[in-house]
N, C-alpha and C positions, 0 to 999 in steps of 0.2 A: 583632056580627056573631056564633052560635052558636054552639055544636057543627058541628048536622049540617048547614050554611053551609059549612062549611069541610070536611066529608067533603065532600061536592058537588064544591066548588071540588075539589079532589083528584082524584076521581075524573076528573076533563073533562080530565085528559094523557092527551097521545093522543100513545105514545115508538114506535110507530109511523113506518117509514121514506116520505117522501116525494120525497128527492130528494136525489142523492148528486154533489160537485161535484169541484174539483180546481181550486190558484193551486197559482203555483211551490212555498209550502213546506206546505200542509195539506189537509188532509182534510178536505172539508163534510160535512155531512150535514144535511139539512132534515127535521122530523119535521112528523108531520101535525098537531099542536097549535100550530104559527107558529115553534116553536124553534127553534132553531137551534146546529147542537156543530162547531166549530172547535178538533182536533189535532193538531197533530206531524206531519206524511209523516213525520219521523225513525223515528216512531214504531211503524211497520207497516213492515217493510226492504223484505216484499216489494214494499209496491205505489209503496214512493220507489225500488226497480229497476227498475217497470214503467213499459210502452211509456206515451204515454199511451191509447192505441184502448185496448188490454188496463184501463186500470183503467177511460174510456169505458164498458167492458163487465159491466158490475153486473148483479147481481136480487137483488131480493126475496129473502128464505127464513125459516123461524121462522113463522111467519102475516104476513110484515114489520113485523118485531123483529130481525130479523137481515139481513146484505144477503152475498152469493158473486161476490165473481170470481173465474167460474171458468178460464181461464188462466192465473190466477200464484197458488191453490187460497189464499187467504184468506178469511177469516172473518169477522167484526165484529156484536159487539151494538150494539142502542142501549144495553142496559143497561151495556156494558163502557165507553161512549161514554163514555156521561155521570155514568160512574166516577172519568174518567179513567185509563182504565186503557193501557198499550200493548202489542202483542202482544206475549205470553208471550215469554222465550231460551229462541235453541233449543238442544237438549240437549249 
């Protein structure tokens, strides 16, 4: 494979959000390019303490690269999820 083919393959990733779901201990985000990100729900206290209904009520934001839960005022980005970044600690 040559360099241009590698660049083309890298550009085919689409890190926009397709779907969001939860299990008992994890936040699970499906991306448009077929990847799935799973992170411990404990990393996101607002979501961990939210009701199932509040967790189901999410919206795409930031051109599809972010997730917003209006009822619990939580915002996450696919960039942060891919980096494995937990929520910032409250001051």
